[in-house]
ZAMARGU-4260 file (C-alpha; in steps of 0.2 Angstrom, whole numbers, plus 5000, padded with zeros to 4 digits):
<rodrens>
0) 5090/5622/5314 | 5105/5612/5307 | 5117/5626/5312 | 5110/5626/5330 | 5112/5607/5331
5) 5129/5608/5324 | 5134/5622/5337 | 5127/5612/5351 | 5136/5596/5346 | 5152/5606/5343
10) 5151/5614/5361 | 5148/5596/5368 | 5163/5590/5359 | 5174/5604/5365 | 5169/5601/5382
15) 5173/5583/5381 | 5190/5586/5374 | 5194/5598/5388 | 5188/5586/5402 | 5198/5572/5393
20) 5214/5583/5393 | 5212/5587/5411 | 5209/5569/5416 | 5224/5563/5406 | 5236/5576/5413
25) 5231/5569/5431 | 5233/5551/5426 | 5252/5547/5427 | 5251/5528/5430 | 5248/5518/5414
30) 5255/5503/5405 | 5255/5500/5386 | 5246/5483/5382 | 5260/5474/5374 | 5277/5474/5383
35) 5289/5459/5379 | 5297/5452/5395 | 5287/5464/5407 | 5272/5460/5418 | 5261/5475/5417
40) 5254/5471/5434 | 5271/5474/5443 | 5276/5492/5445 | 5291/5499/5454 | 5290/5518/5458
45) 5308/5525/5458 | 5316/5542/5461 | 5332/5548/5452 | 5342/5545/5468 | 5336/5527/5470
50) 5340/5524/5452 | 5358/5531/5455 | 5360/5522/5471 | 5354/5505/5464 | 5366/5507/5449
55) 5381/5511/5460 | 5377/5495/5470 | 5374/5483/5455 | 5382/5490/5440 | 5395/5478/5433
60) 5407/5491/5427 | 5407/5499/5444 | 5410/5482/5451 | 5425/5479/5440 | 5433/5496/5445
65) 5430/5491/5463 | 5439/5475/5461 | 5453/5484/5452 | 5455/5495/5468 | 5456/5479/5478
70) 5469/5472/5467 | 5480/5487/5468 | 5478/5486/5487 | 5485/5468/5487 | 5499/5474/5476
75) 5504/5487/5489 | 5503/5474/5502 | 5513/5462/5491 | 5527/5475/5488 | 5530/5478/5506
80) 5536/5459/5507 | 5552/5466/5500 | 5557/5469/5519 | 5551/5452/5525 | 5565/5443/5534
85) 5571/5427/5526 | 5578/5411/5535 | 5587/5398/5525 | 5595/5382/5531 | 5604/5367/5525
90) 5609/5350/5531 | 5620/5338/5523 | 5632/5323/5524 | 5649/5321/5515 | 5661/5307/5513
95) 5678/5309/5504 | 5690/5295/5501 | 5705/5303/5492 | 5722/5295/5488 | 5736/5303/5498
100) 5755/5301/5497 | 5759/5311/5513 | 5758/5306/5531 | 5751/5323/5534 | 5736/5320/5522
105) 5719/5313/5526 | 5713/5299/5515 | 5696/5296/5522 | 5685/5311/5529 | 5667/5311/5533
110) 5656/5325/5539 | 5639/5331/5544 | 5635/5350/5541 | 5621/5361/5546 | 5618/5379/5543
115) 5605/5393/5545 | 5605/5410/5538 | 5594/5425/5543 | 5593/5439/5530 | 5584/5456/5533
120) 5583/5472/5523 | 5582/5485/5536 | 5565/5495/5533 | 5574/5512/5534 | 5577/5526/5521
125) 5595/5521/5518 | 5594/5503/5510 | 5604/5494/5524 | 5606/5475/5524 | 5609/5464/5539
130) 5613/5445/5538 | 5618/5432/5551 | 5624/5414/5548 | 5626/5400/5560 | 5636/5385/5554
135) 5639/5368/5562 | 5651/5355/5556 | 5655/5338/5563 | 5669/5329/5554 | 5680/5313/5556
140) 5696/5310/5548 | 5710/5296/5547 | 5723/5310/5548 | 5734/5304/5562 | 5740/5322/5566
145) 5722/5328/5571 | 5720/5328/5590 | 5701/5330/5590 | 5692/5316/5581 | 5678/5318/5578
150) 5679/5337/5578 | 5664/5349/5581 | 5665/5367/5574 | 5652/5380/5577 | 5653/5398/5569
155) 5642/5413/5571 | 5644/5427/5559 | 5636/5444/5557 | 5637/5455/5542 | 5630/5473/5538
160) 5630/5482/5521 | 5627/5500/5519 | 5626/5507/5501 | 5634/5524/5500 | 5630/5530/5483
165) 5619/5518/5472 | 5604/5511/5481 | 5606/5522/5496 | 5591/5534/5493 | 5581/5522/5482
170) 5582/5504/5477 | 5571/5492/5468 | 5561/5487/5483 | 5557/5505/5489 | 5553/5510/5471
175) 5541/5495/5469 | 5532/5500/5485 | 5531/5518/5480 | 5524/5513/5462 | 5511/5501/5470
180) 5504/5515/5482 | 5503/5528/5467 | 5494/5515/5456 | 5482/5512/5471 | 5478/5531/5471
185) 5476/5530/5452 | 5464/5515/5453 | 5454/5524/5466 | 5453/5540/5455 | 5448/5529/5440
190) 5434/5521/5451 | 5427/5538/5456 | 5428/5543/5437 | 5419/5528/5432 | 5406/5531/5446
195) 5403/5549/5439 | 5401/5542/5421 | 5388/5529/5427 | 5378/5542/5437 | 5378/5553/5422
200) 5372/5539/5411 | 5359/5534/5424 | 5353/5552/5424 | 5351/5553/5405 | 5343/5536/5404
205) 5331/5541/5418 | 5326/5557/5409 | 5324/5547/5393 | 5312/5535/5401 | 5302/5550/5409
210) 5301/5558/5391 | 5296/5541/5383 | 5282/5538/5396 | 5276/5556/5395 | 5277/5556/5375
215) 5266/5540/5375 | 5254/5550/5386 | 5254/5564/5374 | 5251/5553/5359 | 5238/5543/5369
220) 5229/5560/5372 | 5230/5564/5354 | 5223/5547/5349 | 5208/5550/5361 | 5205/5567/5354
225) 5205/5560/5337 | 5193/5546/5342 | 5181/5559/5349 | 5183/5570/5333 | 5179/5554/5323
230) 5163/5550/5333 | 5158/5569/5332 | 5161/5569/5313 | 5151/5552/5311 | 5136/5560/5320
235) 5137/5576/5309 | 5137/5565/5294 | 5122/5556/5300 | 5114/5573/5303 | 5118/5578/5286
240) 5129/5593/5290 | 5146/5585/5286 | 5153/5576/5270 | 5157/5557/5272 | 5174/5561/5265
245) 5178/5570/5282 | 5175/5555/5292 | 5187/5545/5281 | 5201/5558/5283 | 5198/5558/5301
250) 5199/5539/5302 | 5216/5540/5292 | 5223/5553/5305 | 5217/5542/5319 | 5226/5527/5312
255) 5242/5537/5310 | 5241/5542/5328 | 5239/5524/5333 | 5254/5520/5324 | 5264/5534/5333
260) 5257/5527/5349 | 5263/5510/5346 | 5280/5517/5341 | 5280/5526/5357 | 5278/5510/5366
265) 5294/5503/5359 | 5303/5519/5364 | 5297/5516/5382 | 5303/5498/5381 | 5320/5503/5375
270) 5322/5517/5387 | 5317/5506/5402 | 5329/5492/5396 | 5343/5505/5395 | 5340/5511/5413
275) 5338/5493/5419 | 5355/5488/5411 | 5364/5501/5421 | 5355/5497/5437 | 5352/5479/5438
280) 5362/5463/5438 | 5357/5449/5425 | 5350/5438/5439 | 5338/5452/5445 | 5322/5444/5437
285) 5309/5452/5448 | 5315/5470/5443 | 5318/5465/5425 | 5300/5460/5424 | 5293/5475/5432
290) 5288/5492/5425 | 5298/5506/5432 | 5288/5522/5435 | 5299/5537/5437 | 5293/5549/5451
295) 5304/5564/5448 | 5298/5576/5434 | 5309/5587/5423 | 5310/5605/5429 | 5320/5621/5427
300) 5333/5624/5441 | 5337/5642/5446 | 5355/5638/5453 | 5363/5628/5439 | 5372/5641/5429
305) 5388/5649/5434 | 5401/5659/5425 | 5413/5651/5413 | 5428/5655/5424 | 5420/5647/5439
310) 5415/5632/5430 | 5432/5629/5422 | 5441/5632/5438 | 5429/5619/5446 | 5433/5607/5432
315) 5452/5609/5433 | 5451/5606/5452 | 5439/5591/5453 | 5441/5581/5437 | 5448/5564/5440
320) 5457/5563/5424 | 5468/5578/5429 | 5471/5570/5446 | 5476/5554/5436 | 5488/5565/5426
325) 5496/5571/5442 | 5498/5554/5449 | 5505/5548/5433 | 5518/5562/5434 | 5522/5556/5452
330) 5524/5538/5445 | 5536/5544/5432 | 5546/5555/5445 | 5548/5539/5455 | 5556/5530/5440
335) 5567/5546/5436 | 5573/5545/5454 | 5577/5527/5453 | 5585/5527/5436 | 5596/5542/5440
340) 5602/5533/5456 | 5606/5518/5445 | 5618/5528/5435 | 5629/5531/5450 | 5644/5520/5455
345) 5640/5506/5468 | 5650/5509/5483 | 5645/5499/5499 | 5652/5499/5516 | 5653/5482/5524
350) 5656/5476/5542 | 5658/5458/5548 | 5659/5450/5565 | 5661/5432/5568 | 5665/5420/5583
355) 5670/5402/5583 | 5667/5387/5595 | 5676/5371/5595 | 5675/5354/5604 | 5678/5336/5601
360) 5685/5319/5607 | 5704/5316/5610 | 5712/5304/5598 | 5717/5288/5607 | 5732/5284/5596
365) 5747/5295/5596 | 5752/5303/5580 | 5768/5296/5570 | 5779/5310/5575 | 5775/5309/5594
370) 5777/5290/5593 | 5794/5290/5584 | 5800/5304/5596 | 5795/5293/5611 | 5806/5278/5604
375) 5821/5290/5601 | 5820/5298/5618 | 5819/5280/5626 | 5834/5274/5617 | 5844/5290/5621
380) 5839/5289/5640 | 5845/5270/5640 | 5862/5276/5634 | 5862/5291/5646 | 5859/5279/5660
385) 5874/5268/5655 | 5885/5283/5654 | 5879/5290/5671 | 5870/5305/5663 | 5853/5311/5668
390) 5839/5306/5656 | 5831/5318/5644 | 5813/5324/5647 | 5801/5325/5632 | 5790/5340/5629
395) 5775/5336/5618 | 5761/5348/5615 | 5744/5344/5623 | 5726/5348/5618 | 5718/5362/5629
400) 5705/5353/5640 | 5692/5367/5636 | 5690/5359/5619 | 5686/5342/5625 | 5668/5338/5624
405) 5652/5336/5613 | 5641/5348/5603 | 5635/5358/5619 | 5653/5361/5623 | 5656/5368/5606
410) 5641/5380/5607 | 5647/5385/5624 | 5665/5390/5618 | 5656/5399/5604 | 5646/5409/5616
415) 5661/5413/5627 | 5667/5424/5612 | 5685/5420/5614 | 5689/5418/5596 | 5683/5432/5586
420) 5685/5438/5568 | 5682/5457/5564 | 5682/5464/5546 | 5676/5480/5538 | 5679/5490/5522
425) 5673/5497/5506 | 5666/5487/5490 | 5667/5497/5474 | 5658/5493/5458 | 5662/5506/5445
430) 5654/5502/5428 | 5663/5510/5413 | 5648/5515/5403 | 5632/5510/5412 | 5622/5512/5395
435) 5607/5503/5401 | 5604/5514/5416 | 5607/5530/5406 | 5595/5524/5393 | 5581/5520/5405
440) 5584/5537/5413 | 5582/5546/5396 | 5566/5536/5393 | 5559/5541/5409 | 5563/5560/5407
445) 5555/5559/5389 | 5540/5551/5396 | 5538/5565/5409 | 5537/5577/5394 | 5525/5566/5385
450) 5513/5566/5401 | 5514/5585/5402 | 5509/5587/5384 | 5495/5574/5386 | 5489/5584/5402
455) 5489/5600/5392 | 5478/5592/5378 | 5467/5585/5392 | 5465/5603/5399 | 5460/5610/5383
460) 5447/5596/5380 | 5440/5598/5397 | 5438/5617/5394 | 5429/5613/5378 | 5417/5601/5387
465) 5413/5614/5400 | 5410/5627/5387 | 5399/5616/5377 | 5390/5610/5393 | 5386/5628/5399
470) 5380/5632/5381 | 5369/5617/5381 | 5361/5621/5398 | 5358/5639/5392 | 5351/5634/5375
475) 5340/5621/5383 | 5333/5633/5395 | 5328/5645/5381 | 5321/5631/5371 | 5310/5626/5386
480) 5303/5644/5386 | 5300/5644/5367 | 5292/5627/5367 | 5281/5632/5382 | 5275/5647/5373
485) 5272/5637/5357 | 5262/5624/5366 | 5251/5638/5374 | 5248/5646/5357 | 5244/5629/5350
490) 5231/5626/5363 | 5223/5643/5359 | 5224/5639/5341 | 5215/5622/5343 | 5202/5630/5354
495) 5199/5644/5341 | 5198/5632/5327 | 5186/5621/5336 | 5175/5635/5339 | 5176/5640/5321
500) 5172/5622/5316 | 5157/5621/5328 | 5151/5637/5320 | 5153/5630/5303 | 5167/5642/5298
505) 5181/5629/5297 | 5184/5612/5291 | 5188/5595/5299 | 5205/5596/5290 | 5210/5612/5300
510) 5204/5604/5317 | 5214/5589/5314 | 5229/5599/5309 | 5227/5610/5325 | 5226/5594/5335
515) 5242/5588/5327 | 5251/5604/5330 | 5246/5604/5348 | 5253/5586/5350 | 5269/5591/5342
520) 5271/5607/5352 | 5268/5597/5368 | 5281/5584/5362 | 5294/5598/5359 | 5291/5606/5376
525) 5293/5589/5384 | 5309/5586/5373 | 5316/5603/5378 | 5313/5601/5396 | 5320/5583/5396
530) 5336/5590/5386 | 5338/5603/5399 | 5339/5591/5413 | 5351/5580/5403 | 5361/5595/5400
535) 5362/5599/5418 | 5368/5581/5422 | 5381/5583/5408 | 5387/5600/5416 | 5389/5592/5433
540) 5399/5578/5425 | 5410/5591/5415 | 5414/5601/5431 | 5415/5585/5441 | 5402/5590/5455
545) 5391/5574/5451 | 5395/5565/5467 | 5394/5581/5479 | 5377/5587/5471 | 5370/5569/5473
550) 5377/5568/5491 | 5387/5552/5486 | 5403/5548/5495 | 5414/5532/5495 | 5424/5525/5509
555) 5437/5511/5503 | 5427/5510/5486 | 5411/5506/5496 | 5395/5517/5493 | 5390/5528/5508
560) 5372/5533/5505
</rodrens>
């Protein structure tokens, strides 16, 4: 009679465990009771893609890299200012009172000067320089031999310089522009590299959260099974078919499972905070206080694996780090070109063209020589008249009427281009040693070798990463299969042990042990499946297909969903 009753109770217990396991497997929405800083009534369901997109929009590291790209864009724009034209001007007054001992000298001179200069580096590939200067001077003097007083002088000069050796193919301005553009390309590559790293971190954090939540469910199921077993044992003790010591051992195991479940709660909190820290800004209070419920579930993909050769080829083609080494090499090539050019002698062709305009007011008083000549010729003509000789005629120079006028007259004379100055020639600057330029060239050539060695080291490291990632995916896939088989066998063992216990052929210890073995097997299967999906994310990062597989593109560092 006691055996029959025990069998009936055992059958009822096994049925209850089966129903509980089925219900628990269907219930995916749950929340531990105690969560610091989280309102358990607020829930946000989130897919992997939503988590990745949110991180790319809000992650502070991504924002920093995005601003770095914009900074380099401004550097490119600023470097092009090398070709901005420049206009300089000056205006001044001068008064000179100098001691003189000659009638040809000027004791007091005053003047107003104004000038404007236009400088322009011609934006071509030859480094040409153009300059034009307009000078205006109005001067007065007490020199009696100057016919125009005040005198207004206007000059307009054009000059052109063309480097023939140094600075013809490249100069400091063109070098700066090229460097700025390459640095912009590097910053863009670094931005994409950082985006790939953040996506990989989000994927790992997402799967860690999936694992933590499902692991909590497994431990919750184990605790529920333990409580059912405890209630069952208590009824058996009351029926006199089980020793009280078995109830105590079951209660000990139940408390241990409670401890594991509470520890799993902290794991959920940490995993959720890790994911939120990648996705959210500090001010996003609403989401920080909400429970994130991952929608995606870890699964085995059939199209992930590829040959080592294909994976390595893809990594060498797509990895941003290798692109950055290429760009660094091009940066160094710019330096090599510039410093090699600086070792050449500087030979420049120059050409100048100028025109002058003049105007002023005639002096009202004659100069001393003219006045003395007039007196002399007057006395001679008096004597000539007494002697019956014809008078002498005086010939004195006169100022051309075209120069008489004010400032507009001077400008007009300038524009008439009657008084021109033309010059051209070669300027040569031949340094005897040029040690600095040669040293800079040597350094740039050495740096090129260093970049090449660093690139070879990076290639080796990337190939190792690809090998490890492929092995990790393959190993995780096999672990999933083994863990799945282990979990199936653990379920069968528990069912068998439960039947034996119900038939009085086993003990409470073995039933609890089989339950713990099943819970451990479920955890190992979950861990293996989670590790597989994390390994897939790492493989995508290693071969740099993360952006394309997740259908993410960037235009001007802005996310295109």
